[in-house]
MMTF fields as JSON, N, C-alpha, C and O atoms, coordinates in Angstrom:
{
  "mmtfVersion": "1.0.0",
  "mmtfProducer": "UNKNOWN",
  "numBonds": 279,
  "numAtoms": 280,
  "numGroups": 70,
  "numChains": 1,
  "numModels": 1,
  "chainsPerModel": [1],
  "groupsPerChain": [70],
  "chainIdList": ["A"],
  "bondAtomList": [4, 2, 8, 6, 12, 10, 16, 14, 20, 18, 24, 22, 28, 26, 32, 30, 36, 34, 40, 38, 44, 42, 48, 46, 52, 50, 56, 54, 60, 58, 64, 62, 68, 66, 72, 70, 76, 74, 80, 78, 84, 82, 88, 86, 92, 90, 96, 94, 100, 98, 104, 102, 108, 106, 112, 110, 116, 114, 120, 118, 124, 122, 128, 126, 132, 130, 136, 134, 140, 138, 144, 142, 148, 146, 152, 150, 156, 154, 160, 158, 164, 162, 168, 166, 172, 170, 176, 174, 180, 178, 184, 182, 188, 186, 192, 190, 196, 194, 200, 198, 204, 202, 208, 206, 212, 210, 216, 214, 220, 218, 224, 222, 228, 226, 232, 230, 236, 234, 240, 238, 244, 242, 248, 246, 252, 250, 256, 254, 260, 258, 264, 262, 268, 266, 272, 270, 276, 274],
  "bondOrderList": [1, 1, 1, 1, 1, 1, 1, 1, 1, 1, 1, 1, 1, 1, 1, 1, 1, 1, 1, 1, 1, 1, 1, 1, 1, 1, 1, 1, 1, 1, 1, 1, 1, 1, 1, 1, 1, 1, 1, 1, 1, 1, 1, 1, 1, 1, 1, 1, 1, 1, 1, 1, 1, 1, 1, 1, 1, 1, 1, 1, 1, 1, 1, 1, 1, 1, 1, 1, 1],
  "groupList": [{"groupName": "MET", "atomNameList": ["N", "CA", "C", "O"], "elementList": ["N", "C", "C", "O"], "formalChargeList": [0, 0, 0, 0], "bondAtomList": [1, 0, 2, 1, 3, 2], "bondOrderList": [1, 1, 2], "singleLetterCode": "M", "chemCompType": "L-PEPTIDE LINKING"}, {"groupName": "ILE", "atomNameList": ["N", "CA", "C", "O"], "elementList": ["N", "C", "C", "O"], "formalChargeList": [0, 0, 0, 0], "bondAtomList": [1, 0, 2, 1, 3, 2], "bondOrderList": [1, 1, 2], "singleLetterCode": "I", "chemCompType": "L-PEPTIDE LINKING"}, {"groupName": "ASP", "atomNameList": ["N", "CA", "C", "O"], "elementList": ["N", "C", "C", "O"], "formalChargeList": [0, 0, 0, 0], "bondAtomList": [1, 0, 2, 1, 3, 2], "bondOrderList": [1, 1, 2], "singleLetterCode": "D", "chemCompType": "L-PEPTIDE LINKING"}, {"groupName": "VAL", "atomNameList": ["N", "CA", "C", "O"], "elementList": ["N", "C", "C", "O"], "formalChargeList": [0, 0, 0, 0], "bondAtomList": [1, 0, 2, 1, 3, 2], "bondOrderList": [1, 1, 2], "singleLetterCode": "V", "chemCompType": "L-PEPTIDE LINKING"}, {"groupName": "PRO", "atomNameList": ["N", "CA", "C", "O"], "elementList": ["N", "C", "C", "O"], "formalChargeList": [0, 0, 0, 0], "bondAtomList": [1, 0, 2, 1, 3, 2], "bondOrderList": [1, 1, 2], "singleLetterCode": "P", "chemCompType": "L-PEPTIDE LINKING"}, {"groupName": "ARG", "atomNameList": ["N", "CA", "C", "O"], "elementList": ["N", "C", "C", "O"], "formalChargeList": [0, 0, 0, 0], "bondAtomList": [1, 0, 2, 1, 3, 2], "bondOrderList": [1, 1, 2], "singleLetterCode": "R", "chemCompType": "L-PEPTIDE LINKING"}, {"groupName": "LEU", "atomNameList": ["N", "CA", "C", "O"], "elementList": ["N", "C", "C", "O"], "formalChargeList": [0, 0, 0, 0], "bondAtomList": [1, 0, 2, 1, 3, 2], "bondOrderList": [1, 1, 2], "singleLetterCode": "L", "chemCompType": "L-PEPTIDE LINKING"}, {"groupName": "TRP", "atomNameList": ["N", "CA", "C", "O"], "elementList": ["N", "C", "C", "O"], "formalChargeList": [0, 0, 0, 0], "bondAtomList": [1, 0, 2, 1, 3, 2], "bondOrderList": [1, 1, 2], "singleLetterCode": "W", "chemCompType": "L-PEPTIDE LINKING"}, {"groupName": "TYR", "atomNameList": ["N", "CA", "C", "O"], "elementList": ["N", "C", "C", "O"], "formalChargeList": [0, 0, 0, 0], "bondAtomList": [1, 0, 2, 1, 3, 2], "bondOrderList": [1, 1, 2], "singleLetterCode": "Y", "chemCompType": "L-PEPTIDE LINKING"}, {"groupName": "ALA", "atomNameList": ["N", "CA", "C", "O"], "elementList": ["N", "C", "C", "O"], "formalChargeList": [0, 0, 0, 0], "bondAtomList": [1, 0, 2, 1, 3, 2], "bondOrderList": [1, 1, 2], "singleLetterCode": "A", "chemCompType": "L-PEPTIDE LINKING"}, {"groupName": "GLU", "atomNameList": ["N", "CA", "C", "O"], "elementList": ["N", "C", "C", "O"], "formalChargeList": [0, 0, 0, 0], "bondAtomList": [1, 0, 2, 1, 3, 2], "bondOrderList": [1, 1, 2], "singleLetterCode": "E", "chemCompType": "L-PEPTIDE LINKING"}, {"groupName": "ASN", "atomNameList": ["N", "CA", "C", "O"], "elementList": ["N", "C", "C", "O"], "formalChargeList": [0, 0, 0, 0], "bondAtomList": [1, 0, 2, 1, 3, 2], "bondOrderList": [1, 1, 2], "singleLetterCode": "N", "chemCompType": "L-PEPTIDE LINKING"}, {"groupName": "GLN", "atomNameList": ["N", "CA", "C", "O"], "elementList": ["N", "C", "C", "O"], "formalChargeList": [0, 0, 0, 0], "bondAtomList": [1, 0, 2, 1, 3, 2], "bondOrderList": [1, 1, 2], "singleLetterCode": "Q", "chemCompType": "L-PEPTIDE LINKING"}, {"groupName": "PHE", "atomNameList": ["N", "CA", "C", "O"], "elementList": ["N", "C", "C", "O"], "formalChargeList": [0, 0, 0, 0], "bondAtomList": [1, 0, 2, 1, 3, 2], "bondOrderList": [1, 1, 2], "singleLetterCode": "F", "chemCompType": "L-PEPTIDE LINKING"}, {"groupName": "THR", "atomNameList": ["N", "CA", "C", "O"], "elementList": ["N", "C", "C", "O"], "formalChargeList": [0, 0, 0, 0], "bondAtomList": [1, 0, 2, 1, 3, 2], "bondOrderList": [1, 1, 2], "singleLetterCode": "T", "chemCompType": "L-PEPTIDE LINKING"}, {"groupName": "GLY", "atomNameList": ["N", "CA", "C", "O"], "elementList": ["N", "C", "C", "O"], "formalChargeList": [0, 0, 0, 0], "bondAtomList": [1, 0, 2, 1, 3, 2], "bondOrderList": [1, 1, 2], "singleLetterCode": "G", "chemCompType": "PEPTIDE LINKING"}, {"groupName": "HIS", "atomNameList": ["N", "CA", "C", "O"], "elementList": ["N", "C", "C", "O"], "formalChargeList": [0, 0, 0, 0], "bondAtomList": [1, 0, 2, 1, 3, 2], "bondOrderList": [1, 1, 2], "singleLetterCode": "H", "chemCompType": "L-PEPTIDE LINKING"}, {"groupName": "LYS", "atomNameList": ["N", "CA", "C", "O"], "elementList": ["N", "C", "C", "O"], "formalChargeList": [0, 0, 0, 0], "bondAtomList": [1, 0, 2, 1, 3, 2], "bondOrderList": [1, 1, 2], "singleLetterCode": "K", "chemCompType": "L-PEPTIDE LINKING"}],
  "groupTypeList": [0, 1, 2, 3, 4, 4, 5, 6, 6, 7, 2, 8, 2, 3, 9, 4, 10, 11, 10, 6, 7, 5, 6, 12, 5, 1, 6, 2, 13, 13, 4, 14, 8, 15, 5, 2, 5, 12, 14, 1, 9, 9, 6, 3, 15, 16, 6, 2, 9, 6, 5, 9, 4, 4, 10, 3, 17, 10, 6, 3, 5, 6, 8, 9, 10, 16, 8, 10, 15, 5],
  "groupIdList": [1, 2, 3, 4, 5, 6, 7, 8, 9, 10, 11, 12, 13, 14, 15, 16, 17, 18, 19, 20, 21, 22, 23, 24, 25, 26, 27, 28, 29, 30, 31, 32, 33, 34, 35, 36, 37, 38, 39, 40, 41, 42, 43, 44, 45, 46, 47, 48, 49, 50, 51, 52, 53, 54, 55, 56, 57, 58, 59, 60, 61, 62, 63, 64, 65, 66, 67, 68, 69, 70],
  "secStructList": [7, 7, 7, 7, 7, 4, 4, 4, 7, 6, 6, 7, 1, 1, 7, 7, 1, 7, 2, 2, 2, 2, 2, 2, 2, 2, 2, 2, 6, 6, 6, 6, 1, 7, 7, 1, 2, 2, 2, 2, 2, 2, 2, 2, 2, 2, 4, 4, 4, 1, 7, 7, 7, 2, 2, 2, 2, 2, 2, 2, 2, 2, 2, 2, 2, 2, 2, 2, 6, 7],
  "xCoordList": [97.38, 97.194, 98.51, 99.576, 98.416, 99.579, 100.006, 99.178, 101.304, 101.845, 102.029, 102.495, 101.662, 101.872, 103.115, 103.211, 104.068, 105.279, 104.939, 104.062, 105.612, 105.346, 105.381, 104.637, 106.224, 106.316, 105.03, 104.813, 104.162, 102.898, 101.739, 100.586, 102.042, 100.995, 101.062, 100.808, 101.397, 101.523, 100.227, 100.269, 99.077, 97.795, 97.11, 95.949, 97.819, 97.295, 98.382, 99.568, 97.973, 98.925, 99.177, 100.298, 98.098, 98.137, 97.319, 96.281, 97.783, 97.047, 95.689, 95.587, 94.644, 93.337, 93.401, 94.263, 92.5, 92.458, 91.922, 92.052, 91.331, 90.736, 91.817, 92.692, 91.744, 92.757, 92.807, 93.889, 91.641, 91.64, 92.266, 92.955, 92.037, 92.669, 94.183, 94.896, 94.66, 96.102, 96.694, 97.731, 96.025, 96.525, 96.472, 97.39, 95.41, 95.313, 96.428, 97.03, 96.711, 97.782, 99.116, 99.9, 99.371, 100.623, 100.643, 101.656, 99.53, 99.474, 99.666, 100.226, 99.211, 99.385, 100.87, 101.218, 101.729, 103.16, 103.993, 105.208, 103.332, 104.015, 104.762, 104.21, 105.964, 106.739, 107.737, 108.578, 107.66, 108.565, 108.334, 109.282, 107.077, 106.707, 105.865, 105.195, 105.903, 105.006, 105.51, 104.709, 106.809, 107.345, 107.614, 108.029, 107.389, 107.654, 106.581, 105.482, 106.909, 106.054, 104.665, 103.666, 104.583, 103.297, 102.393, 101.199, 102.951, 102.165, 101.729, 100.594, 102.601, 102.23, 101.075, 100.136, 101.127, 100.038, 98.717, 97.671, 98.763, 97.556, 97.052, 95.848, 97.968, 97.567, 96.907, 95.854, 97.516, 96.957, 95.561, 94.671, 95.375, 94.073, 92.972, 91.789, 93.358, 92.373, 92.486, 91.904, 93.214, 93.456, 92.17, 92.11, 91.155, 89.904, 89.231, 88.518, 89.447, 88.809, 89.652, 89.186, 90.886, 91.804, 91.908, 91.781, 92.139, 92.291, 93.778, 94.587, 94.101, 95.463, 95.449, 94.581, 96.397, 96.502, 96.779, 97.39, 96.336, 96.544, 98.0, 98.294, 98.918, 100.331, 100.86, 101.756, 100.322, 100.731, 100.195, 100.904, 98.955, 98.383, 99.16, 99.386, 99.564, 100.353, 101.712, 102.206, 102.313, 103.59, 103.429, 104.296, 102.334, 102.054, 101.96, 102.515, 101.266, 101.138, 102.497, 102.749, 103.372, 104.712, 105.512, 106.213, 105.409, 106.067, 105.514, 106.272, 104.193, 103.566, 104.091, 104.412, 104.177, 104.71, 106.146, 106.533, 106.925, 108.304, 108.359, 109.133, 107.535, 107.543, 107.015, 107.476, 106.058, 105.523, 106.56, 106.552, 107.451, 108.471, 109.638, 110.493, 109.696, 110.816, 110.639, 111.496],
  "yCoordList": [116.825, 115.842, 115.079, 115.679, 113.782, 112.918, 112.917, 112.781, 113.07, 113.016, 111.56, 110.729, 111.271, 109.94, 110.016, 110.88, 109.118, 109.146, 108.996, 108.209, 109.729, 109.672, 108.262, 107.964, 107.399, 106.026, 105.25, 104.238, 105.706, 105.006, 105.583, 105.201, 106.492, 107.156, 106.774, 107.612, 105.537, 105.113, 105.276, 105.421, 105.255, 105.339, 106.697, 106.86, 107.656, 109.007, 110.019, 109.754, 111.174, 112.276, 112.956, 113.351, 113.079, 113.699, 112.818, 112.287, 112.666, 111.844, 112.467, 113.686, 111.646, 112.167, 112.852, 112.539, 113.767, 114.499, 113.649, 114.03, 112.52, 111.642, 111.057, 110.317, 111.397, 110.965, 109.439, 108.858, 108.795, 107.333, 106.677, 105.665, 107.239, 106.693, 106.772, 105.808, 107.926, 108.12, 107.132, 106.52, 106.982, 106.075, 104.624, 103.851, 104.252, 102.881, 102.593, 101.52, 103.533, 103.329, 103.134, 102.26, 103.936, 103.799, 102.476, 101.777, 102.127, 100.889, 99.668, 98.662, 99.75, 98.644, 98.345, 97.235, 99.315, 99.145, 99.316, 99.504, 99.25, 99.373, 98.069, 96.999, 98.111, 99.203, 99.844, 100.636, 99.514, 100.165, 101.671, 102.448, 102.081, 103.5, 103.709, 102.789, 104.913, 105.284, 105.06, 104.967, 104.971, 104.709, 105.962, 105.858, 107.138, 108.366, 108.573, 108.025, 109.352, 109.553, 110.072, 109.576, 111.041, 111.637, 110.617, 110.541, 109.849, 108.858, 107.733, 107.265, 107.294, 106.248, 106.717, 105.957, 107.946, 108.472, 108.48, 108.135, 108.869, 108.887, 107.467, 107.213, 106.549, 105.163, 104.569, 103.939, 104.765, 104.216, 104.772, 104.051, 106.027, 106.648, 106.134, 106.342, 105.462, 104.976, 103.478, 102.995, 102.734, 101.322, 100.517, 99.616, 100.822, 100.064, 100.247, 99.355, 101.379, 101.667, 101.222, 101.267, 100.792, 100.42, 98.907, 98.178, 98.442, 97.012, 96.651, 97.243, 95.664, 95.144, 93.859, 93.673, 92.976, 91.778, 92.162, 93.198, 91.336, 91.644, 91.897, 92.741, 91.168, 91.346, 92.707, 93.257, 93.253, 94.592, 95.637, 96.576, 95.472, 96.408, 96.352, 97.382, 95.165, 95.033, 95.71, 96.319, 95.615, 96.286, 97.803, 98.486, 98.329, 99.769, 100.132, 101.143, 99.315, 99.583, 99.549, 100.349, 98.634, 98.572, 99.833, 100.35, 100.32, 101.596, 102.715, 103.555, 102.735, 103.772, 103.693, 104.719, 102.506, 102.343, 102.836, 103.472, 102.547, 103.02, 104.549, 105.122, 105.206, 106.664, 107.263, 108.323, 106.601, 107.095, 107.004, 107.808, 106.028, 105.835, 106.782, 106.801, 107.575, 108.494, 109.765, 110.647],
  "zCoordList": [91.845, 90.794, 90.603, 90.471, 90.592, 90.423, 88.948, 88.047, 88.727, 87.369, 86.947, 87.726, 85.72, 85.151, 84.278, 83.406, 84.507, 83.683, 82.192, 81.837, 81.339, 79.893, 79.316, 78.382, 79.849, 79.329, 79.526, 78.859, 80.438, 80.703, 79.895, 80.096, 78.992, 78.206, 76.729, 75.863, 76.436, 75.048, 74.256, 73.034, 74.931, 74.234, 74.405, 74.029, 74.966, 75.184, 74.871, 75.07, 74.383, 74.215, 75.554, 75.875, 76.327, 77.655, 78.585, 78.193, 79.806, 80.777, 81.081, 81.212, 81.196, 81.583, 82.949, 83.77, 83.176, 84.446, 85.592, 86.755, 85.283, 86.283, 87.198, 86.747, 88.477, 89.442, 89.572, 89.649, 89.596, 89.71, 88.483, 88.609, 87.304, 86.106, 86.243, 85.965, 86.673, 86.823, 87.822, 87.565, 88.96, 89.987, 89.513, 89.786, 88.811, 88.304, 87.311, 87.353, 86.422, 85.433, 86.151, 85.782, 87.162, 87.916, 88.669, 88.667, 89.313, 90.083, 89.186, 89.62, 87.954, 87.011, 86.76, 86.358, 86.991, 86.752, 88.025, 87.958, 89.181, 90.469, 90.747, 90.489, 91.248, 91.81, 90.847, 91.273, 89.564, 88.618, 88.624, 88.513, 88.755, 88.833, 90.083, 90.551, 90.613, 91.698, 93.1, 94.029, 93.283, 94.619, 95.439, 96.593, 94.876, 95.625, 96.701, 96.61, 97.693, 98.862, 98.479, 98.998, 97.598, 97.214, 96.514, 96.805, 95.609, 94.885, 95.809, 95.717, 96.688, 97.65, 98.524, 98.761, 99.002, 99.834, 99.059, 99.61, 97.798, 96.971, 96.716, 96.768, 96.444, 96.212, 97.457, 97.36, 98.611, 99.855, 100.104, 100.556, 99.816, 100.03, 99.116, 99.385, 98.035, 97.061, 96.785, 95.814, 97.605, 97.315, 97.153, 96.316, 97.929, 97.83, 96.472, 96.013, 95.831, 94.545, 93.352, 92.214, 93.603, 92.521, 92.385, 93.369, 91.172, 90.893, 90.893, 90.178, 91.718, 91.753, 92.567, 93.42, 92.313, 93.135, 94.597, 94.862, 95.53, 96.951, 97.31, 98.157, 96.669, 97.005, 96.558, 97.198, 95.478, 95.036, 96.011, 96.373, 96.43, 97.408, 98.722, 99.357, 99.124, 100.344, 100.191, 101.14, 99.032, 98.791, 98.882, 99.426, 98.357, 98.489, 99.969, 100.4, 100.737, 102.19, 102.886, 103.787, 102.476, 103.062, 102.76, 103.63, 101.543, 101.205, 102.073, 102.559, 102.274, 103.097, 104.534, 105.133, 105.075, 106.437, 106.518, 107.498, 105.504, 105.474, 105.521, 106.288, 104.7, 104.668, 105.965, 106.386, 106.603, 107.88, 108.986, 109.918, 108.885, 109.907, 109.809, 110.694, 108.748, 108.546, 109.313, 109.251]
}
């Protein structure tokens, strides 16, 4: 389960258990949050189900390519 930074939980005491909710909240504030390898892998795996501008999704893919090349 991906952790949501506390700063992104202004309207919740605890993040919902729903993985897509967590990823969407992080993606809404990407790349300020969510640049770690684990979160990028989760985001890439669910990009089709998440709402974001095409350029944000492309930036997530670029981060994924960077991590794959390491």
